[in-house]
N, C-alpha and C positions, 0 to 999 in steps of 0.2 A: 658224246655231248662236246664242242669245243670249247676253249678256253673264253675263246669272243664270245659264245653264248650264256657261259656261266657268268662271265663278267656282267652282261647286260639282264641278266638275271636279277645279280646283286645290286645293280644300280636300281632297278626299277623297285623291287622288295626297300632298299634304304631308302627309297623316297616316299614309297608308301609309310613306312614308320614315321620319319620324317614327321610327313604333315598328318598324320594321325590327328583328331581333333580332340581325342579323349583318352582316358581309359580304356573306355569301351570300343572306339576306334581301334587302340591300340591291341587291344585282346584279340579284334577281329585279324588286325595283321598276323599276329602268333600265330592265329590258326590258321589261316591260308599258306604261313611257309611252313611250320613246323608244328603243326596240328597232326593226327595218323592220316588224314590224305593232303597233308600240306605237297607244296611243289619241292620244296626241299628233302624233306620223305621221301619220295616219290623215286628223288633221284639215289637219296642212300640205298632205297632198295633194289636199284637196278645194279648194284654191286655185287650181288650174289651171282646174277648170269654173266656177268664178265670173264674172260678169260685172265688169267694170273697178269701177263702182262698188261693189259687194258685196265684192269684194277688199279695197279702198281703206279698207272698213270694218273686216271681219272678220282681215285679213292683223296687224296690229297686235295684236289680241287674242289672235291663238293663237301668236306669236311673242315675246308675253309670257308667257304661260303655259310656252313651252318654256322660256325664260329659267330663268321662277323655280323650274322642276324640275330643272333642272341646276345651277342653283345652289345648291340645298336637297340633291340628292343629294351633291355637291364637298363640303359644309360636313358633310355627315354621316359620311361614310366618313372625312376628318379629323378628326374627334372620335373616332370608333369604333378609327384609328389610335394615336392618340393615347394613347388609353385602353389599349387592348394593351400599347402601350410603357412605360408607369406601371407596368403589372401586372407586367412579365417585370422592370423595374428593379428593384422592390418585392421581388423573391420571388429572381431568380438572382443566382448568386454566382459571381467569373472568380476564376481562381489566377493571378496573373502571372506566377507563378515557372516555370509547367508551358510547356513548347515548344509554338509554334503546331501546330494539329490538321491536316494534310491541306497543310499548306505546306512549299514547300523551305526552308531556312534561308538568312539572308543572306549574303553573301561580300564578301570585304574587296578594293576595286580594287586592282592589280599597282600602280599608282601608290602609293598611301597606304602599300601595303606594303614597297616599295622607302625609300620616305619612314622608314618605322619601321625597317627594318634599317640604314639610314644613320643614324639619331641614336641606334640600340643600339650603333653600331660606334663614332663618335665618340664616345659618352659616356665607352666604358670607355677613350678614351684622352685624357679628359679635354677635349674640347672641350664646350662651351657650345651650346645652339641659339639663334642670334637671327633676328629677324624683322622687316621692314620695311614701309612705305607698297607698294601697287602702282601708283598713279600718283603718280608722281616728279616734282620739277623739273629742269631742266637742270645744274645745275648738282654735284648729287648723281652723276645717271645719268651724265654724258660730263665736265666742267671739272674735278673735282675727281680722278678714275680719268685725268687728263692723255691726255684724248682730245682732237685738235686740233679747232678749228673746222669746218675741211675733210675731216673725218676721213671716209669712207662710211659709218660705223655711223650718223652723225647723220641721213643722206638719209630724205626722204620715204619713199622705196619699201622704207625698211628700218624706218621707226619710225612708231609711230603717236602723233601731235600733236594736242594737244587747242588750241583758240584762243590765241592769245598772253592775256594778263591783266599788267596793271601791278606791278611788283614793289612789293613792301611793307615793311616794318620788322619784321624777326623772322619771315622766310620760312623759316628752319632754315639759310642760308648760315652757312659756316663765317667769321667777321669777317675771321681771318687769309690767307684765300685770296685779296683782295684784294691783299694784300702781296704775296703769292708769284705772282701774275701769271697766277693760275688762273681766276677769276672774271669777268665784266664790269664796264662801270662802274655807276653807281649810277644811271644812268635808263635800264638797260636792262630789256627787259620779261621778266617772269617765267616764260620757258616749260615749261608742263606735256606730260607723255607718260607713254603706259604705260610701265613701265621694261623695256627690254630684255636687262637681266642682274641677280642678285640682287648685284651687287656694291654699290648703293647701301648696303646693309644694311651691309658694309665701312666704308663712309667714317662712316656714321650710330655705329658702334659704335667707330669709332678716335677720333671727334667727341668721344665725350659717356662713354667707359670708361678710364680709366686703364689703361696696360700692365701687368705683360704681357697677353696676352689670346689665345684661343684658340677659335675659335667656327666653327659650319657655319651657313650661311644659305639652309636650303630653300624653294622658295616660287616662284608660278604668275608669269612672263614671258611677253611679249608681241612677236612681230615680225612682218614685212608679207612672210609667206613659207610655203606651203602645197603639198604633194606626200608622197610615201609614207612619205618620212621627216623632213618640215618642218609644223610647224603654226602659224598665226596665234598659239595659246597654248600654252604647254609651260613645263615645270617642270625646273628645274634646281637643283643645290645647289653652292653654294661654299663654298669653307675660309679661314679667314684664320688666321696666326698671329705675332704679333708681340710679341718680346722682344728680349734681348740676346745676340749672337752667336749669333744663328740663320743658317744656311747651308742651300747646296744638299742636303747630305747628309742633315738632318733633312727635307726636303722628300720626298726621296728615301725615306727608311725610311716617311715618313708613308705617303706611297701605295701602297708595298708593301704595306704591316699592310691596311689598307684595300680593296685590292683582292684581297686571300688570302680575307680574313673574307667580304666581301662574295660573290664566286665559292664558298667554302666548299670552296678549294682549296690545295694547299700547293703543288702544282707552277706557280706563276705566275711568267713573268718579263715584266719589262718590259724597256722601250728609251725612252732618251730621245734627244730631236732638237730642236737649236734652232730656236729661233720666234719669232716678235715679236708683241706685246701691247703695247700704250700704257701699261697699269699696271705692269708686270711686266718687271724686267731683272737677270738675263736673261731671257729666256723658254723653256720647253721644253714641248714636244707629248709625251705620253706614251700610248705604245703597248704592247698584250698580246700576247703570241704567243698563237696558236690552233695546234689542229691539225685536219688536217680527215679527219672519219672519216664514212662514205659518203657524198661529195660536203657536206658540211655542216660550218660552223665551230662547232667547241667551244674555249671559252676553257679555258687551260691546255696545260701537256706542257713538258717542260722542253728539248726539242728542236724548238721550234715550225716546223710547216711554214709559217706568214706572220703578218703583223703586221696589228693593227687599231688603230686612233685611239681611245683612249677619253676623256679630257680634256686640256684646258692647264693649264698652271700656270708658276710661275718665283717670282724674288724681288722683293716689295713694291720697286714703282718709288722712289725717294728724295722724288721731287716730289710723290707722292701720300702719302707719308707727312707731308712737309712742309705740304702744303692741311691736313693734318686737328690740324693745330698741333703735331706731336711734333718732335724733333729726328732727324734720318735719321743722325747722325753717332753719336748713341745706339742708335737701336730700330732693329731690322731685323725683317724676317718675309717669310713666302712666301704664296702664296695657289694655289688651284688651283679649277677649276670642271670641269661636268661636266652634262649632259642628266640627270634621273632617268628618263626616259619610253625614252630610249634605254639606259641601264643595265636595265630592266625588260624590254628587248628581246634585250639580249646574255642576259640570265641564264635568261630564260624560253622564250625560243624564238618570240618575237612578231613576226613579218614585217613590220605594217603598222603607222605611228605612228600613222595616222588614225582605227583602229578602238579606239583608247584613249577616241574622242571621240564615239563613236555611239552609244551608250546601248543596245547590242544586248545585253540579259537571256540570249542564248544564248551570247554570248563570252565574258560575266562569268565565267558559271558552269564555263566552259570553263577561263580563265585564271585564276578569281578563288580567295580565301584563305578559308581556315575564321577566324573571330575570334578563335580561339584559338593560332595558326600567331603564336606571339612571337618575335621574331627574338632571339639573342644572339651575342656577338662567337667564343664557343666551341664553341657546339650550332650557328650557323645558323637557320634556321627550324623546324628538328623538334626542336630544347630543351626 
């Protein structure tokens, strides 16, 4: 086939493509040119019967024809699709206030739901919600909380550390901490880490906010652990009260009120056990009574069948108060903390903590909450 014949064929095919009335007509042009029995495909098949010299001459011509036709079809198709979309946008209207047709409604993750419940309950008790950075320094996460340098919590197998960087001025450490013996020397490297609890938020609040203080600090925390009841990232809420004349009695009443409101039962029984935390003295573990119903533990019951630990608490250690620039002879307080994921598991019957982070929509449809399930202290999530 001469170059003139190929040029004429290309002109005819491009004209047909340009004149195609729609996508269906364009597809007919494609099949006519590039289909199994198409004219361009037929020319490509003739290359096998040519001599090497003829193939060297005709091959580039036919391949150029095929490329030109393919590009013309692609450009014409894109232009038609854009024109169709423009026409739809010019005439079509969409009412964004209507529910999505043919789609299941979205749902709230149990962790988000429990965070909302906690915020509502403690707001009614006069607590504000405080937040802080998830990337913390050693002073806020450990030292200011009276956690010794040799404490196991500081070990690499329990904490995610970043590479050490030089300590700089204005790094957020409390100036009074050096005099209290809780911070490192001026030449010590500033060690950064993923916070292992939300207690640094308590420190930051005490440093920047004059007492009295009543806050909860919910958020993500990180520890090097993973099994059915532990994940490397989990959610925690901590509470802090700093005022004059605060006692363990205030702590006990606050926790009883919180647990009864959260589990939406009045027959909640709590038990306090002596414990040890570096940042509280005295320290107490809080157990909640449960009743066995068909072999399952159900929170509540005035005559518990057993006890389950739900949180740790205690009176804020005087060294922690002093580290934040307050006088422990004047100000006292209590603090408590528990896992939000664990609270969700206990309240809503979820067995495996790892499922919270699997991203399985079937799981979320089963355990998720409607957007209008707004919790209140008096009515739970049904109000």
